[in-house]
Each structure stands twice: as structure tokens, then as C-alpha cells.
MITORVEX-439190 format. One record per residue (C-alpha): x, y, z; residue in three letters; chain. Coordinates in nm, 3 decimals. Layout:
REM residues N
+---------+---------+---------+-----+-------+
:      xx :      yy :      zz : res : chain :
+---------+---------+---------+-----+-------+
:       X :       Y :       Z : ALA :     A :
...
+---------+---------+---------+-----+-------+
This chain:
REM residues 390
+---------+---------+---------+-----+-------+
:      xx :      yy :      zz : res : chain :
+---------+---------+---------+-----+-------+
:  -0.834 :   2.410 :   1.930 : MET :     A :
:  -0.801 :   2.059 :   2.054 : VAL :     A :
:  -0.667 :   1.801 :   1.811 : VAL :     A :
:  -0.566 :   1.430 :   1.863 : ALA :     A :
:  -0.314 :   1.257 :   1.648 : ILE :     A :
:  -0.233 :   0.870 :   1.655 : THR :     A :
:   0.107 :   0.774 :   1.477 : GLY :     A :
:   0.295 :   1.098 :   1.611 : ILE :     A :
:   0.624 :   0.984 :   1.553 : THR :     A :
:   0.538 :   0.896 :   1.186 : GLY :     A :
:   0.633 :   1.079 :   0.878 : LEU :     A :
:   0.311 :   1.241 :   0.842 : LEU :     A :
:   0.194 :   1.243 :   1.186 : GLY :     A :
:   0.502 :   1.464 :   1.281 : ARG :     A :
:   0.447 :   1.694 :   0.984 : ASN :     A :
:   0.094 :   1.770 :   1.085 : ILE :     A :
:   0.207 :   1.832 :   1.431 : LEU :     A :
:   0.460 :   2.063 :   1.315 : PHE :     A :
:   0.214 :   2.250 :   1.089 : GLU :     A :
:  -0.043 :   2.274 :   1.357 : LEU :     A :
:   0.228 :   2.453 :   1.566 : LEU :     A :
:   0.364 :   2.656 :   1.296 : ARG :     A :
:  -0.013 :   2.789 :   1.244 : GLN :     A :
:  -0.045 :   2.866 :   1.608 : HIS :     A :
:   0.278 :   2.999 :   1.680 : ARG :     A :
:   0.119 :   3.363 :   1.747 : GLN :     A :
:  -0.142 :   3.198 :   1.986 : ARG :     A :
:   0.001 :   2.892 :   2.110 : LEU :     A :
:  -0.248 :   2.914 :   2.401 : GLN :     A :
:  -0.527 :   2.834 :   2.182 : GLU :     A :
:  -0.387 :   2.483 :   2.092 : LEU :     A :
:  -0.366 :   2.183 :   2.294 : LYS :     A :
:  -0.267 :   1.839 :   2.094 : VAL :     A :
:  -0.294 :   1.485 :   2.236 : PHE :     A :
:  -0.025 :   1.288 :   2.091 : ALA :     A :
:  -0.094 :   0.916 :   2.096 : PHE :     A :
:   0.208 :   0.658 :   2.092 : GLY :     A :
:   0.409 :   0.438 :   2.284 : LYS :     A :
:   0.762 :   0.408 :   2.462 : ALA :     A :
:   1.043 :   0.276 :   2.253 : GLN :     A :
:   1.375 :   0.207 :   2.267 : GLY :     A :
:   1.402 :   0.261 :   2.659 : GLY :     A :
:   1.255 :   0.633 :   2.605 : LYS :     A :
:   0.904 :   0.762 :   2.733 : SER :     A :
:   0.650 :   0.857 :   2.450 : LEU :     A :
:   0.715 :   1.236 :   2.629 : GLN :     A :
:   1.114 :   1.205 :   2.563 : ALA :     A :
:   1.062 :   1.054 :   2.200 : ARG :     A :
:   0.815 :   1.362 :   2.122 : ILE :     A :
:   1.084 :   1.611 :   2.284 : LEU :     A :
:   1.361 :   1.429 :   2.078 : ASP :     A :
:   1.147 :   1.474 :   1.767 : MET :     A :
:   1.095 :   1.828 :   1.844 : MET :     A :
:   1.450 :   1.922 :   1.887 : ARG :     A :
:   1.588 :   1.740 :   1.586 : GLU :     A :
:   1.318 :   1.784 :   1.315 : ASP :     A :
:   1.059 :   2.003 :   1.457 : GLY :     A :
:   1.296 :   2.300 :   1.532 : ALA :     A :
:   1.395 :   2.317 :   1.158 : TYR :     A :
:   0.991 :   2.321 :   1.046 : TYR :     A :
:   0.925 :   2.597 :   1.294 : LEU :     A :
:   1.244 :   2.810 :   1.261 : GLY :     A :
:   1.349 :   2.837 :   1.617 : THR :     A :
:   1.592 :   2.630 :   1.840 : ALA :     A :
:   1.349 :   2.679 :   2.150 : ASP :     A :
:   1.106 :   2.420 :   2.119 : ILE :     A :
:   0.987 :   2.466 :   2.463 : SER :     A :
:   0.664 :   2.687 :   2.400 : PRO :     A :
:   0.555 :   2.455 :   2.147 : PHE :     A :
:   0.635 :   2.129 :   2.316 : ALA :     A :
:   0.413 :   2.270 :   2.616 : ASP :     A :
:   0.116 :   2.247 :   2.405 : ARG :     A :
:   0.176 :   1.863 :   2.320 : VAL :     A :
:   0.036 :   1.607 :   2.563 : THR :     A :
:   0.129 :   1.252 :   2.538 : ALA :     A :
:  -0.108 :   0.975 :   2.580 : ILE :     A :
:   0.068 :   0.647 :   2.619 : GLY :     A :
:  -0.128 :   0.369 :   2.448 : TRP :     A :
:  -0.113 :   0.014 :   2.276 : GLN :     A :
:  -0.264 :  -0.002 :   1.943 : LEU :     A :
:  -0.285 :  -0.375 :   1.964 : GLU :     A :
:  -0.432 :  -0.394 :   2.329 : GLU :     A :
:  -0.793 :  -0.431 :   2.426 : GLU :     A :
:  -0.905 :  -0.099 :   2.553 : GLY :     A :
:  -0.588 :   0.036 :   2.417 : LEU :     A :
:  -0.389 :   0.037 :   2.730 : GLY :     A :
:  -0.486 :   0.398 :   2.809 : ILE :     A :
:  -0.422 :   0.487 :   3.172 : SER :     A :
:  -0.761 :   0.582 :   3.386 : SER :     A :
:  -0.589 :   0.924 :   3.426 : GLU :     A :
:  -0.535 :   1.000 :   3.064 : ASP :     A :
:  -0.876 :   0.837 :   2.973 : MET :     A :
:  -1.069 :   1.062 :   3.230 : GLU :     A :
:  -0.870 :   1.365 :   3.076 : MET :     A :
:  -0.965 :   1.272 :   2.730 : LEU :     A :
:  -1.345 :   1.225 :   2.812 : ARG :     A :
:  -1.357 :   1.577 :   2.973 : ARG :     A :
:  -1.192 :   1.760 :   2.695 : THR :     A :
:  -1.367 :   1.835 :   2.355 : PRO :     A :
:  -1.169 :   1.734 :   2.076 : ILE :     A :
:  -1.240 :   1.923 :   1.750 : GLY :     A :
:  -1.065 :   1.686 :   1.524 : LEU :     A :
:  -0.920 :   1.324 :   1.580 : PHE :     A :
:  -0.626 :   1.209 :   1.318 : ILE :     A :
:  -0.580 :   0.843 :   1.300 : HIS :     A :
:  -0.253 :   0.821 :   1.130 : ALA :     A :
:  -0.100 :   0.518 :   1.353 : ALA :     A :
:  -0.057 :   0.218 :   1.083 : ALA :     A :
:   0.186 :  -0.059 :   1.028 : THR :     A :
:   0.318 :  -0.024 :   0.699 : VAL :     A :
:   0.490 :  -0.310 :   0.547 : ASP :     A :
:   0.449 :  -0.446 :   0.175 : PHE :     A :
:   0.575 :  -0.791 :   0.242 : ARG :     A :
:   0.328 :  -1.097 :   0.211 : ASP :     A :
:   0.385 :  -1.388 :   0.493 : SER :     A :
:   0.171 :  -1.523 :   0.764 : PRO :     A :
:   0.312 :  -1.291 :   1.038 : ASN :     A :
:   0.289 :  -0.973 :   0.838 : VAL :     A :
:  -0.074 :  -1.041 :   0.766 : ARG :     A :
:  -0.151 :  -1.104 :   1.124 : ASP :     A :
:   0.048 :  -0.779 :   1.207 : ALA :     A :
:  -0.145 :  -0.601 :   0.971 : LEU :     A :
:  -0.496 :  -0.742 :   1.079 : GLN :     A :
:  -0.416 :  -0.688 :   1.450 : ARG :     A :
:  -0.276 :  -0.297 :   1.409 : VAL :     A :
:  -0.456 :  -0.169 :   1.059 : ASN :     A :
:  -0.804 :  -0.340 :   1.102 : VAL :     A :
:  -0.870 :  -0.428 :   1.463 : THR :     A :
:  -0.666 :  -0.127 :   1.584 : GLY :     A :
:  -0.854 :   0.117 :   1.374 : THR :     A :
:  -1.175 :  -0.025 :   1.511 : ALA :     A :
:  -1.034 :   0.012 :   1.862 : ARG :     A :
:  -0.985 :   0.365 :   1.804 : VAL :     A :
:  -1.305 :   0.423 :   1.658 : ALA :     A :
:  -1.467 :   0.263 :   1.974 : ALA :     A :
:  -1.249 :   0.510 :   2.172 : LEU :     A :
:  -1.371 :   0.821 :   1.969 : CYS :     A :
:  -1.758 :   0.669 :   2.023 : GLU :     A :
:  -1.680 :   0.759 :   2.394 : LYS :     A :
:  -1.508 :   1.094 :   2.367 : LEU :     A :
:  -1.633 :   1.444 :   2.261 : GLN :     A :
:  -1.534 :   1.440 :   1.902 : ILE :     A :
:  -1.619 :   1.700 :   1.614 : GLY :     A :
:  -1.440 :   1.537 :   1.356 : GLN :     A :
:  -1.258 :   1.195 :   1.255 : PHE :     A :
:  -0.975 :   1.213 :   1.003 : ALA :     A :
:  -0.849 :   0.867 :   0.886 : PHE :     A :
:  -0.523 :   0.811 :   0.702 : ILE :     A :
:  -0.556 :   0.533 :   0.446 : SER :     A :
:  -0.356 :   0.496 :   0.093 : THR :     A :
:  -0.420 :   0.568 :  -0.223 : ALA :     A :
:  -0.332 :   0.219 :  -0.309 : TYR :     A :
:  -0.643 :   0.106 :  -0.123 : ALA :     A :
:  -0.786 :   0.090 :  -0.479 : CYS :     A :
:  -0.591 :  -0.214 :  -0.526 : GLY :     A :
:  -0.503 :  -0.304 :  -0.929 : MET :     A :
:  -0.740 :  -0.036 :  -1.025 : GLU :     A :
:  -0.578 :   0.147 :  -1.303 : GLU :     A :
:  -0.683 :   0.478 :  -1.529 : GLY :     A :
:  -0.912 :   0.699 :  -1.365 : VAL :     A :
:  -0.971 :   0.635 :  -0.983 : ILE :     A :
:  -1.217 :   0.824 :  -0.735 : LEU :     A :
:  -1.114 :   0.862 :  -0.371 : PRO :     A :
:  -1.405 :   0.676 :  -0.246 : GLY :     A :
:  -1.330 :   0.361 :  -0.472 : THR :     A :
:  -1.399 :   0.045 :  -0.295 : THR :     A :
:  -1.347 :  -0.257 :  -0.481 : ASN :     A :
:  -1.218 :  -0.570 :  -0.306 : PHE :     A :
:  -1.251 :  -0.791 :  -0.644 : GLU :     A :
:  -0.992 :  -0.573 :  -0.817 : ALA :     A :
:  -0.712 :  -0.755 :  -0.624 : GLY :     A :
:  -0.424 :  -0.603 :  -0.439 : PHE :     A :
:  -0.046 :  -0.591 :  -0.457 : ARG :     A :
:   0.024 :  -0.689 :  -0.121 : ASN :     A :
:  -0.197 :  -0.759 :   0.224 : PRO :     A :
:  -0.126 :  -0.388 :   0.321 : TYR :     A :
:  -0.345 :  -0.237 :   0.041 : GLU :     A :
:  -0.629 :  -0.468 :   0.142 : ARG :     A :
:  -0.569 :  -0.394 :   0.530 : SER :     A :
:  -0.614 :  -0.028 :   0.474 : LYS :     A :
:  -0.935 :  -0.086 :   0.259 : LEU :     A :
:  -1.054 :  -0.329 :   0.540 : GLU :     A :
:  -0.990 :  -0.029 :   0.749 : ALA :     A :
:  -1.181 :   0.253 :   0.558 : GLU :     A :
:  -1.483 :   0.023 :   0.550 : VAL :     A :
:  -1.493 :  -0.029 :   0.946 : LEU :     A :
:  -1.489 :   0.355 :   0.955 : VAL :     A :
:  -1.778 :   0.420 :   0.720 : ARG :     A :
:  -1.967 :   0.171 :   0.928 : GLU :     A :
:  -1.900 :   0.328 :   1.253 : PHE :     A :
:  -2.009 :   0.670 :   1.088 : TRP :     A :
:  -2.330 :   0.510 :   0.909 : SER :     A :
:  -2.441 :   0.391 :   1.261 : LYS :     A :
:  -2.408 :   0.692 :   1.399 : GLY :     A :
:  -2.087 :   0.599 :   1.633 : LYS :     A :
:  -1.865 :   0.852 :   1.489 : LEU :     A :
:  -1.938 :   1.248 :   1.367 : PRO :     A :
:  -1.828 :   1.367 :   1.091 : GLN :     A :
:  -1.554 :   1.155 :   0.909 : ILE :     A :
:  -1.295 :   1.208 :   0.628 : LYS :     A :
:  -1.105 :   0.942 :   0.497 : ILE :     A :
:  -0.766 :   1.071 :   0.320 : PHE :     A :
:  -0.600 :   0.847 :   0.080 : ARG :     A :
:  -0.228 :   0.961 :   0.052 : PRO :     A :
:   0.015 :   0.819 :  -0.244 : SER :     A :
:   0.379 :   0.787 :  -0.179 : THR :     A :
:   0.478 :   1.018 :   0.093 : ILE :     A :
:   0.848 :   1.174 :   0.047 : CYS :     A :
:   1.064 :   1.404 :   0.234 : GLY :     A :
:   0.949 :   1.795 :   0.269 : ARG :     A :
:   0.974 :   2.029 :  -0.012 : LEU :     A :
:   0.800 :   2.319 :   0.129 : LEU :     A :
:   0.949 :   2.366 :   0.473 : GLU :     A :
:   1.277 :   2.306 :   0.602 : PRO :     A :
:   1.485 :   2.145 :   0.582 : LEU :     A :
:   1.461 :   2.039 :   0.223 : PRO :     A :
:   1.419 :   1.662 :   0.188 : GLY :     A :
:   1.364 :   1.621 :   0.549 : GLN :     A :
:   1.229 :   1.272 :   0.629 : THR :     A :
:   1.256 :   1.048 :   0.918 : ASN :     A :
:   1.166 :   0.755 :   0.726 : LYS :     A :
:   1.365 :   0.586 :   0.441 : PHE :     A :
:   1.107 :   0.340 :   0.268 : ASP :     A :
:   0.950 :   0.324 :  -0.061 : ILE :     A :
:   1.216 :   0.442 :  -0.320 : PHE :     A :
:   1.453 :   0.519 :  -0.060 : TYR :     A :
:   1.463 :   0.165 :   0.064 : ALA :     A :
:   1.482 :   0.006 :  -0.293 : TRP :     A :
:   1.780 :   0.226 :  -0.351 : LEU :     A :
:   1.937 :   0.107 :  -0.033 : ALA :     A :
:   1.934 :  -0.231 :  -0.157 : PHE :     A :
:   2.144 :  -0.180 :  -0.445 : PHE :     A :
:   2.369 :   0.039 :  -0.223 : LEU :     A :
:   2.440 :  -0.262 :  -0.036 : ARG :     A :
:   2.518 :  -0.466 :  -0.329 : LEU :     A :
:   2.749 :  -0.183 :  -0.420 : LYS :     A :
:   2.921 :  -0.177 :  -0.117 : ALA :     A :
:   2.975 :  -0.549 :  -0.093 : LYS :     A :
:   3.118 :  -0.562 :  -0.440 : LYS :     A :
:   3.344 :  -0.274 :  -0.411 : LEU :     A :
:   3.438 :  -0.361 :  -0.045 : GLY :     A :
:   3.371 :  -0.016 :   0.099 : HIS :     A :
:   3.051 :   0.166 :   0.120 : PRO :     A :
:   3.034 :   0.496 :  -0.079 : GLY :     A :
:   2.875 :   0.720 :  -0.327 : TYR :     A :
:   3.216 :   0.857 :  -0.514 : GLY :     A :
:   3.230 :   0.579 :  -0.787 : GLU :     A :
:   3.013 :   0.385 :  -1.040 : PHE :     A :
:   2.974 :  -0.001 :  -0.972 : ALA :     A :
:   2.810 :  -0.236 :  -1.228 : ASP :     A :
:   2.535 :  -0.454 :  -1.078 : ILE :     A :
:   2.400 :  -0.711 :  -1.312 : ASP :     A :
:   2.021 :  -0.688 :  -1.219 : ILE :     A :
:   1.801 :  -0.641 :  -1.524 : ARG :     A :
:   1.544 :  -0.392 :  -1.342 : VAL :     A :
:   1.192 :  -0.352 :  -1.518 : CYS :     A :
:   0.933 :  -0.100 :  -1.532 : PHE :     A :
:   0.676 :   0.044 :  -1.734 : ASN :     A :
:   0.829 :   0.332 :  -1.942 : PRO :     A :
:   0.477 :   0.480 :  -1.982 : ASN :     A :
:   0.420 :   0.438 :  -1.622 : GLY :     A :
:   0.508 :   0.669 :  -1.310 : GLY :     A :
:   0.506 :   0.701 :  -0.935 : LEU :     A :
:   0.259 :   0.934 :  -0.764 : ASN :     A :
:   0.466 :   1.131 :  -0.477 : ILE :     A :
:   0.373 :   1.377 :  -0.259 : ILE :     A :
:   0.576 :   1.563 :   0.013 : PRO :     A :
:   0.498 :   1.516 :   0.383 : ALA :     A :
:   0.465 :   1.900 :   0.477 : ASP :     A :
:   0.248 :   1.953 :   0.161 : TYR :     A :
:   0.047 :   1.650 :   0.273 : ALA :     A :
:  -0.015 :   1.751 :   0.629 : ALA :     A :
:  -0.092 :   2.121 :   0.518 : LYS :     A :
:  -0.354 :   2.000 :   0.253 : ALA :     A :
:  -0.524 :   1.770 :   0.529 : LEU :     A :
:  -0.561 :   2.040 :   0.784 : LEU :     A :
:  -0.697 :   2.271 :   0.532 : GLU :     A :
:  -0.944 :   2.021 :   0.410 : VAL :     A :
:  -1.074 :   1.946 :   0.796 : CYS :     A :
:  -1.082 :   2.320 :   0.853 : ARG :     A :
:  -1.305 :   2.386 :   0.542 : SER :     A :
:  -1.624 :   2.250 :   0.697 : GLY :     A :
:  -1.706 :   2.047 :   0.375 : THR :     A :
:  -1.941 :   1.752 :   0.432 : ALA :     A :
:  -1.726 :   1.540 :   0.164 : GLU :     A :
:  -1.565 :   1.251 :   0.307 : GLN :     A :
:  -1.310 :   1.106 :   0.047 : ASP :     A :
:  -0.984 :   1.269 :  -0.046 : PHE :     A :
:  -0.697 :   1.182 :  -0.243 : HIS :     A :
:  -0.379 :   1.315 :  -0.073 : LEU :     A :
:  -0.174 :   1.306 :  -0.398 : VAL :     A :
:   0.033 :   1.486 :  -0.656 : SER :     A :
:  -0.225 :   1.613 :  -0.947 : PRO :     A :
:   0.032 :   1.404 :  -1.170 : LYS :     A :
:   0.260 :   1.114 :  -1.147 : GLU :     A :
:   0.673 :   1.142 :  -1.193 : SER :     A :
:   0.757 :   0.948 :  -1.496 : PRO :     A :
:   0.933 :   0.622 :  -1.415 : ASN :     A :
:   1.139 :   0.697 :  -1.765 : GLN :     A :
:   1.266 :   1.036 :  -1.588 : MET :     A :
:   1.288 :   0.926 :  -1.210 : GLY :     A :
:   1.426 :   0.552 :  -1.232 : ILE :     A :
:   1.749 :   0.616 :  -1.437 : PRO :     A :
:   1.814 :   0.959 :  -1.245 : LEU :     A :
:   1.787 :   0.765 :  -0.911 : MET :     A :
:   2.047 :   0.494 :  -1.028 : PHE :     A :
:   2.267 :   0.756 :  -1.159 : ASP :     A :
:   2.271 :   0.967 :  -0.824 : PHE :     A :
:   2.378 :   0.629 :  -0.635 : ILE :     A :
:   2.643 :   0.563 :  -0.918 : LYS :     A :
:   2.501 :   0.229 :  -0.992 : VAL :     A :
:   2.511 :   0.094 :  -1.361 : ALA :     A :
:   2.259 :  -0.117 :  -1.459 : LEU :     A :
:   2.194 :  -0.375 :  -1.770 : PRO :     A :
:   1.921 :  -0.213 :  -2.016 : PRO :     A :
:   1.585 :  -0.165 :  -1.835 : PHE :     A :
:   1.327 :  -0.434 :  -1.927 : GLN :     A :
:   0.942 :  -0.372 :  -1.980 : ASP :     A :
:   0.879 :  -0.694 :  -1.770 : SER :     A :
:   1.047 :  -0.947 :  -1.584 : VAL :     A :
:   1.309 :  -1.153 :  -1.736 : PRO :     A :
:   1.201 :  -1.507 :  -1.794 : GLU :     A :
:   1.558 :  -1.621 :  -1.726 : GLN :     A :
:   1.683 :  -1.521 :  -1.366 : LEU :     A :
:   2.032 :  -1.517 :  -1.269 : SER :     A :
:   2.095 :  -1.580 :  -0.900 : PRO :     A :
:   2.137 :  -1.229 :  -0.803 : LEU :     A :
:   1.829 :  -1.155 :  -1.001 : GLU :     A :
:   1.618 :  -1.412 :  -0.804 : ARG :     A :
:   1.734 :  -1.263 :  -0.487 : LEU :     A :
:   1.587 :  -0.922 :  -0.618 : TYR :     A :
:   1.279 :  -1.059 :  -0.767 : TYR :     A :
:   1.197 :  -1.313 :  -0.555 : GLU :     A :
:   1.332 :  -1.245 :  -0.204 : LYS :     A :
:   1.362 :  -0.866 :  -0.154 : SER :     A :
:   1.270 :  -0.521 :  -0.297 : VAL :     A :
:   1.215 :  -0.635 :  -0.632 : GLY :     A :
:   0.935 :  -0.853 :  -0.521 : ARG :     A :
:   0.778 :  -0.556 :  -0.301 : ILE :     A :
:   0.809 :  -0.271 :  -0.556 : TYR :     A :
:   0.787 :  -0.417 :  -0.894 : THR :     A :
:   0.408 :  -0.444 :  -0.875 : PRO :     A :
:   0.396 :  -0.042 :  -0.836 : TYR :     A :
:   0.665 :   0.051 :  -1.107 : ILE :     A :
:   0.519 :  -0.185 :  -1.379 : THR :     A :
:   0.185 :  -0.074 :  -1.329 : SER :     A :
:  -0.027 :   0.139 :  -1.577 : ASN :     A :
:  -0.105 :   0.515 :  -1.509 : THR :     A :
:  -0.319 :   0.550 :  -1.199 : MET :     A :
:  -0.495 :   0.859 :  -1.234 : ASP :     A :
:  -0.603 :   0.956 :  -0.871 : PHE :     A :
:  -0.870 :   1.227 :  -0.893 : ARG :     A :
:  -0.803 :   1.509 :  -0.686 : VAL :     A :
:  -1.116 :   1.721 :  -0.733 : ASP :     A :
:  -1.252 :   1.696 :  -0.390 : SER :     A :
:  -0.900 :   1.776 :  -0.233 : LEU :     A :
:  -0.832 :   2.104 :  -0.440 : LEU :     A :
:  -1.214 :   2.186 :  -0.447 : GLY :     A :
:  -1.140 :   2.241 :  -0.048 : ASN :     A :
:  -0.826 :   2.437 :  -0.069 : LEU :     A :
:  -0.856 :   2.808 :  -0.033 : PRO :     A :
:  -0.728 :   3.039 :  -0.301 : GLU :     A :
:  -0.363 :   3.131 :  -0.245 : GLY :     A :
:  -0.286 :   2.780 :  -0.114 : PHE :     A :
:   0.043 :   2.643 :  -0.249 : PRO :     A :
:   0.043 :   2.393 :  -0.512 : GLU :     A :
:   0.176 :   2.034 :  -0.461 : CYS :     A :
:   0.566 :   2.038 :  -0.559 : PRO :     A :
:   0.602 :   1.805 :  -0.849 : PHE :     A :
:   0.861 :   1.538 :  -0.794 : VAL :     A :
:   1.075 :   1.640 :  -1.118 : GLY :     A :
:   1.463 :   1.614 :  -1.135 : PRO :     A :
:   1.578 :   1.892 :  -0.927 : SER :     A :
:   1.337 :   1.777 :  -0.640 : GLN :     A :
:   1.445 :   1.409 :  -0.698 : PHE :     A :
:   1.806 :   1.526 :  -0.628 : VAL :     A :
:   1.684 :   1.731 :  -0.326 : THR :     A :
:   1.498 :   1.435 :  -0.180 : LEU :     A :
:   1.808 :   1.190 :  -0.246 : LEU :     A :
:   2.081 :   1.437 :  -0.115 : GLU :     A :
:   1.916 :   1.429 :   0.204 : PHE :     A :
:   1.898 :   1.087 :   0.169 : ALA :     A :
:   2.265 :   1.058 :   0.110 : ARG :     A :
:   2.364 :   1.244 :   0.432 : LYS :     A :
:   2.184 :   0.959 :   0.631 : HIS :     A :
:   2.306 :   0.692 :   0.401 : ASN :     A :
:   1.945 :   0.615 :   0.297 : PHE :     A :
:   1.859 :   0.492 :   0.661 : GLY :     A :
:   2.146 :   0.190 :   0.619 : ILE :     A :
:   2.297 :   0.174 :   0.964 : SER :     A :
+---------+---------+---------+-----+-------+
């Protein structure tokens, strides 16, 4: 089996890789993975992958000896923003002559801010970059193309939401959501013109740390609710004069959220397992929500998270307060409140999972629901890493 994965060092990309290696551990010679990425921080892509395998993959695979697994991974250096993708002639020749059963495009810029620079980056990477990847696959021997989008490509839709929903008129919370829907449209156009073989478009919701495989809570990416809490931890450290989790601090920000809403959260390891199983199923269906069957209620999760980091807030609000203090303006107009308030104030989004669950075999693990104990597991791991605060 030959699989290509872009965004290999990202949260979902690495878990897909680890799961592939775990599934083939008794027959590693049957697996070859082309891992697309780039050098960073003075390290080659190959060195980054080896570090990732030692520091994270070893736990998933249950062994300190990652050499036999790393040998099955071939690093393909590229630049997603370059015409031709910057792939060397030697690597391109190797890709051309090797039939690739499954090509997974997970690389993307994930940025919920809205500014000219951000919009430009999202267009270059998420839209134009996806077109370049599809054009690359047109030249290769590809059996199946899987594109990783987002559940929020549906925009401001509420209530029951089908996985293939395409409605530019619904409006979007940010340019990121729109960029992923535009990329989906490009993938479908390539397929409809016969330029791509079988396609599958996966729309994951909020991806959190692992809850099925070791380490519990493991993540390399502290964004979404982790980043939201990190903002309050910085304010807390400034008020107390030192960082720490051992004592409460009052932060005078009236946080608003929809008490009847929730956040759909899916563990990274479950997402990887489900994606690979659907691709293996042979189904002709193209659209899949990669989400939890039910939301984690705001009324449960949000107070729990603030209690965990020992931040005391004024009473929660149902909507953004009319008269904002300077600190609240910082929150709502210039930082994480501006980014995440549209999500935690939205009504229920019932992402339908029929196509996903209908293509998972009997005995496949259920998606772990992120309830109180699971939230604590995720937050405890984040605390060990200071929520990504350097």
C-alpha cells in the first residue's frame, strides 16, 4: 500500500501517519508513505519527521525503537505556495513511477483572523495551493484523493447540516471557512472533468488531542479552545506577577456564549482512524463529516475550563455586552474573543454523520464524547505544556 500525505507534521497528518504505521506493524514491508512537507527551523523535513516520530509516534506505536517505522516514510520536500510546488526532479520522477493508492491532502493554513495579509495567505495556500496539489495528482498514478476541509465550510448554517452543503450565500465567520469551501469546489471541478479519480472530502470539526491512543490528551497544536484559555492565562500571570495554576485570579471580562449551544470536538486519533477506514471501504460516497455525533454543551465545558485554569470571571452573558471596558475591548475586538465568540454564541450545528458511520465496520470504536472527564484529560496535557505559551 502506498499512501501520500501532505501536512505530515500537523495534528491530523501525523496521527494519520501513526495509525497507518500501527495498522501495518506486522507487515511494514507492505507500506510506503510519501510525506510532503518542508524544512523548518534549520531542520530538514526528514529530521523533522524523525523528531516527530521519536517525540510523539513512539507513544502511539508503543515502542522506543521507531527505526523500522521511520524507514517506511519517504520525505518529499515541497513549497505549497510555489508554482510547480518546488518538488525536485528526482522526487517527481519517483512519484511519477510509483502508483499511489491514496493521496491525502491535509496541508493548510489555519488562521481564523481577518486581515488583508491573512486573506492573502489563505488564498495562496488553501485555494491556489489545493489547485496545485490536484494538478500534481493529475500527473500521477492516483487511486483515490482525500481532501481535508472543515465542518465549518458550511458557514453560518445552523440546525441539520449535510456534509456536502455548499452555500456561499450563508456567510462565514471568517475568511478561513470560505477558503476551505472554495478549495472543495476546486477539487470537485477537477473530479468532474476527469482530472482526479475517486475523491473523498472530509470535514472535521474541532480537532483535539488523542483520547484513544497514548498519550492521553496528546497534541502538538494548542489552538482553538487551548489558545482561548492561553489568553486568560497570560492575563492571570500579569495580574499575579507570575505564571501558575495553583491559585485563582479574578479577570474582569464578561464572556458571552450561547447556553443552549455547544462545541463539536473530535479527538485526533479517532479522526485518523475513521478517515482511513472510510477510504478503505470502497464506497463511492464523496462527502463525510469527520465529527462527534454530539456537541459538548457550552454550559458544561466553558465553566469547567475556566475552573481548571483557576480564572474567576463575572457572570457569563448570553450576548456581547453593550458597554465594554478597555479589557473587554481587548478581548472582543482585538484578540481571541473576536475569533472564537462567533463559534460559542452560535446555535446548535447538527452535523450529519450518516455517511461516515455507514462506512465504518462493526466493532469500530465509537467517537469519544468530550465530557467533563475527557475535558480534564485534554486540559491536564495542555497544562504540562503550559498551553503552548513559551
